[in-house]
N, C-alpha and C positions, 0 to 999 in steps of 0.2 A: 656793148652787147649784153643783154640780160642773161644771167647764168641760171635762173630758175625757170627755164623753158622746158617743153615736153621732152626734148632730147636728153637733157641731163637731170631731170627731176627724179628724185629718189622717192618712190611711193611709200606711204605708211599703211600697214595692213588694215583692211576694211574701210579706209578713208575714201571719200568720193573726191575725184579730181575735177576742179572747175577752173575756168579761165579768169585770170586776174587783170589788173590794169596794165597797160603798156606791154601786152604779150606775155605777162608773167603767168605762172602756174600756182594755183592755190589748192588746198585740200579742205574737205569738210569732215569733221569727226562723225562717226556713226552714232545712231540713236542707241540709247541703252535698252530700249524696248524693241523686240523683234516685231517686224511688220509695219513700222512707221515709214511713210513715203517721203521722198526728197521733194520739197516744195519750193517754188520760186518765191523770192522776196522782192521782186521788181528788178529794174535795170540798174539800180545803184547799190544793191547789196547782194552778198553771196546767198545762194539757196541754203535751206536748212531742213533737217529731218524733223517732221512734226507728227504728233499723235492726233491732232485736230486740224487736218488740212481743209481749206476752203476751195470747193470745186464749182466753177461757173457752169460747166456742162459736161455730160458724160454719156457715152453710148454703151448700153448693155444689151448683148444679143442672146445670152444664155438664159435658161429657165432656172429659177431658184429651186433649191432642194432643201437647204437647211433653214432653220428659223431666223438666222441672222443674215441670210443672203439678201443683197440688193436686187431689185427687179426693175422692169421698164413699164412704161405707160400701157403698152399693148397687153402685157400679161395681166395687169390690174383691171383693165377694161373688160377683157374676156372673162375674168373671174367674177366681176360684178354682174356680168350679163346673165349668169346662172342663178342669180337671186331675184326672186319675184317680189318687188316692194308693193305688196298688196295695199290698196287704198283702205283706209279705216272704214268701220261699219257704223251705221246709225245706232244700232242696239244689238244686244245678244240675248239669246234665250237663257232661262234659268232652270227650266224643267223640260221634260219631254213634251213635244207638241204632237198630239194624235193627228194622223193624216195619211194620205196615199202618195207614195213615191212612184213616179213613172219614168222609166229609163227610155230615152229617145235615141241617144247616140253615144252611149258609154261616157256620159258626162255632159257632152255638148247638147244643150237644149233640154236636159233632164229637168223635170218639174216636181213640185211637192204641193199638194192641195190639202189644206187643213180640213179636218172633220168639222170643227166648230164653224158656224156661220156668223155673218156679220163682220163689221170692220175689225181688222186684226190689231191687237194690242200685245205688247211684250215688255216686261220689266217696267211697268207703269208708263210706257210710252206708246204713241200711236204713229208708227212710221207711214209716210206717204208712199204713193206709187213710185217706183224706181229706187226706193231706199234700199240700201244694202243691210242685210240682217245676218248675223252669225248664228247658225244652228250648231250648238255644241253639247246638247244634253239628250239627244235622241237615244231611245232604248235600242233601236236598230241603228248601230253606229255608222253604217255606210251612208245614212241619210244626212249626216252632219256636213257642214261646209258653209260657204258664203253664198247667199242667194240675193237676187233682186226681187222686190215685191212687184209682181207683174199686174195682177188684178186684185183689188181689195174685195173682201167678201161683202155680201148683201144679206138681207134678212133670210134668204133661202139658199145662198151659196157660200162655200168657204173661200178662203183667200188663196190665190195661186202664186207660188214662188217659182222662179227659174234660176238654175245655178248661174252665178256670175261668170262672165266670159273670161275673166282672169283667174278663175278658180274652178275650172271644170275639166281639167286634164291632170294626170299624175305629175307631169313635169311642173305644172303651175303649183299644185298643192304641196308637193314635197319640197319645193324650193322657196316657199313663201316665208317671209320673215314674221315679225310680230304683227298680229291683227289687233289694232287699237279700237276700243269701244268708246263712242262719244257720249251716249246718253243712257239713262236707266238708273233706277234706284240702286241696284246692286252692281251693274256693269260699268257705269260711267267711270272713266279713268283707268280701267283695267286693260291689260294686253295679254293676248293668248297666242301660243305657238303649238303647232301640231307635234304630237309625240308618237305618231305611228307612220308607217310607210305605205303609200297607196300604190297598188299595182294596176287595178282596174276600178275606175269610178263607177259607183253603183253596186260594187261587190266588196271591195276592200274597206275595212274599218277605218274611220277617220275620227281620231280622238285628240283632245286638246288638254294642255296644262297651262295654268296661269303663270305668266312671266312678269307682268307689270301689275303693281298694286297701287290703288289710289293713296294719296298722301294721308288721308284720314285714317288709314290702317295703322299708322305708326304714331308713337309719341314724339312730338316735334319740339325742338328747342324753342321755336317761336311761341309755342303754347306751354312753356315752362315744363316740358316733358309730361304733359297731362293732355286731356282732351279739351282743355279750355285755354283761351288766350288771355284770360284774366288771372294774373299772378295771385291775387288775394283769394279769389274763389277757388283756384286750383289748390292752394295750400289748405284751405278750409276743407275741401272735399277729401284731401289726402290725410287730414288730421295732423298737418305739419305747421300749424300757425305759430306755435311757440318755438318750435325747432328752427324755423326759418329766421326768427328774429333773435335767437340766443347767440350771444357773443361768447366765443370759446377761446381759451388759452391752450396752446399745444399740450397734448397729453392729458387734458382734463377728462373726467368721466361724467357723462350726462346722467342725471337722476330726476325722478319725478318731484316736482315742487307742489306747493299748495294750489288749489283750484285749477288742476290740470296743467299747471305751468311746467316749464323745464328749467332746471338749474344745473349747476356743474360743481364737481368736487375736485379740488386741486390734487395732483398726484403726490405721493410720498417722495421725499428726497432719497429714500433708501430703496434699492431694487428688491423685489420679492415680498414687500409688505402687503398683506391682504386688506381688502376693503371690508370694514367691520360695521354691521348694523348697529344703530344707536336706538332701536325701537321705533315705534310708530309715530313719534312726535319730533324726531330730529333727523337730519340728513346723515347718511353713513359717513364714516371717516376712515382713512387709511391708518392702521395701527397694529399692535400686537394682539393676536388672538389668544384669549385665556380660556382654557378648557378645564373645568374643575375635575380634579382627580385624574388628569390625563385622559379624560373622556370616559372613565369607568364609573364615576360617581363616588369612588372610594376616597376617603381623606387620609388613610394610612395604608401601608402595604408592608408585608414581611419580605425581607431580603431573600431573593431567589424563589419566592413562592409563585405558583402558577395561578393566573387569573382565569375564571370560568364564569359561565352564566349562573346567576344566583337563583334561589328558589322562591323569592318573594319579589313583589313589585318595588318595594323599598330598597331591596338589596339586589338590583339587577345584575351587578358584577360583584363577585366575591373571591377572596383568596382561599385556596385549598389549604386546610390546616395541615401542618407538618410538611417537612421536606423529604421524608423518607430517607433511605440509606442508598449509598452508591450502588447502582445497578437495578434498583427497584423500578417497577413498571407502573405507570399511571393507569389505574383500572377503573372501568365504569362500574357504578353501583346501581345502575338502572335509572329510571326517570324520576325517582323519588328522593335521591340523595346525591350529594356532591361526590365526584370521583375521589379516590384515595390512592396513595402510593403503596404498592404491595410487592413483596419479594416474588421473584419468578420461580416457577416450579415446573419440572418436566412432566408431561403427561405419562401415565402408566401405559406400557406397551405389552400386549399379551401375545405369546407365541400361538399361532393358530394352525390347524390342519384341515385339509379338504381332500376328498377322494372323488375322482371322476372316472367313469367307465366309458371307454372309447369302443364303439361297436365296429364290426368288420365293414359294414356299409359306410360308416363315417370315415374309416381308414382309407377306403378305396376312392373316396371323393374329397380327400383332405386338401388337395392342391387347389381345387376350384372353390371349395367351401370350407374354410377354416371353422373350427368350433370353439366356443367359449367354455373354458374349464372352470374359471373362477370369475364371478361377476365383478364389475367395476366397484371400488369401495366407496365412492362418493367424492364430492368436490373437496379439494384440498388434502386428499389422502392418497397414499402410494403403497402398493404391495411390494414388500422387500422379501425376496425369495431366499430361503435358507437351504432347502434341499428338495429334490424330486426323486421319487422312487416309483418304479413301474413293474408290473408283473404281466407278461404275455401268457394268456391262457389258451393252450392248444386243445380243441374240442375232440380231436381224434378222427377227423374226416380228411381234410386236405389243407395244404399250407399256402402261404403267400409266396409269390414268385420273387426270388432274390434279385436285388438291383442295387449296385454299389452307389449310384448317384441319388438315391431317394432317402431323404432324412426327415424324420418327424421332429419338428422344432417347437420351442416354447418362446412366446414373445409377449410384450406389454402393449395391448391395445391395437397394434398394427404389426404386420409381418416384417416391418423394417425396424422395429424398436426392440433393441436388447435381445436379439435372438440367440438361443443356445440349442444345441442338438440334444434331443432326448434319446433317440436311437436311430440306427440305420436299418433299412429293411432286411439287409443281409443277416442282422442279428436275430430276426424272428422268422426267417425262411427255413424252419425246421419243425419236425413233428414232435415237439416237446415244449414244456413250459419254460419261459425264460424270465429271469429276474434282472432288472436294470436299475442302476443308480446313476442319475445324471449329476454332473459337476456344475455347481453354480458359482458365480463370481461377479466382480464389478461389471463385467460386460453384459450381464443380464439387464441392467437398467439403463444402458446407453441409449440416449435419445428419448427415453420415456418421460411423460408428463404426468400430472396428477390425474386421479380418477380413471385409470386404465385397467381394463379387464385382462385376464391371462388367457392367451389364445394358443391352440394347437393347430399346426398346419404342416403341409408337405412342401418343402422348399424347392423341390425339383420341378421341371417343366412338364412332367407326366404323372399320371395317377398310379398308385400301387395296384397290381393285379394279383389274381390267385384267390384261394379260399372260396371256391364257387359255392360251397354250402353256406358261407356267411355266418359261421358259428364260432369263430375265434374272436376273443375280446382282449381288451387291455384295461387293467385296473391301475390308475395313475394316482399316486398320493403326493400331495404338496405340503411342505412345511414352510410357513411364512409368517411375517409380521405385517400389520397394517399400521402405518405411521402417518401422523398429520404433518404436512409440510407447509 
């Protein structure tokens, strides 16, 4: 009695159990790849998991949704039924054809009568009656489409076209594939597809874009990547006669030879070696570049000397005479002489004073309209304040209204640069003259840049009030330096 039967078989995790010979039980190891099916190997071998099963037939009832889904014949047939495989046309227009469009049934039976009389020609062809012609260049774009030539023109009548029965409804036009053109100087071998959506024939625009190009549009291998199938003529036209027959060794460099020929120069065995001209009578060679005087034209040079442009054509590069002393500065001597090293010297700085009179009207508008007390000193210069002294002159009529939060401040160029308080309104809200000395310090220049004016402004959010007579004034004296930075 077999001991490896179903009753006493110990299964292995994930194995497939199959029947063996003489009632025995066998197992099939699982595939290492998820998704592989178990496939029969015939009546004499155990089945196996396979990534490439062979299926004789299969019934699929579902509708595919992903790009890798399988489908059935019915689904494919129905999908192809929505595509209108339009028959090719005899020829296609290349320009607008003047004429009259007549709408008979929103596409069905619609006609186009050319303005020009006589037999119709298009793109160097003469289509016969019933020929299919693609109109694709009409200025009135709804007139475009595929037509049959119904009646050819005579000496007194134009040619009558009727929309083709497979191209006279939106469902036909919108689902049409490539329209191939059989004849014509410009059109033969081309294919066109619609790039607009038609809702109503005779109203909606019908426009086309070229999808298929004739073989002559491209350079072909059969024609030696030229427009000719003769290799020798193609090389001559492209100026490649000598190149095409030049035998090269790997890494050679091509150079022009005698009588418009091409020759090659063998590479240097050393990486980085430049190709050096040997003049007009010899091929260049790879070698060491020799530049006289290091490229300056000088034959000698003083140690540590500075090279500069010379003053004569024979001395285009010259050494500056002398090395100067440690800390000296190379100083220009203008356009007529070489620069020289010179000792540095600090520019003289003069203490300056300025007085500014602030009127009552300016005082009462100082928040909205700051005033300039000292003009900007110029580019590269900065005002360094030493001291500020002010005198409030009471004219004897009425005073300003005291306010603890209103300060008259001094700043550099902007109300945010280095502000210091000159006085508070409380200090001048009295019927008497007041003398004020402002303290200056490093904070005055915080954030300042060069060429900044000295401003007076009210730092509070409201203007000063009082002194209705407007006769009180302020004499403000500034003590400062102007330095170059």
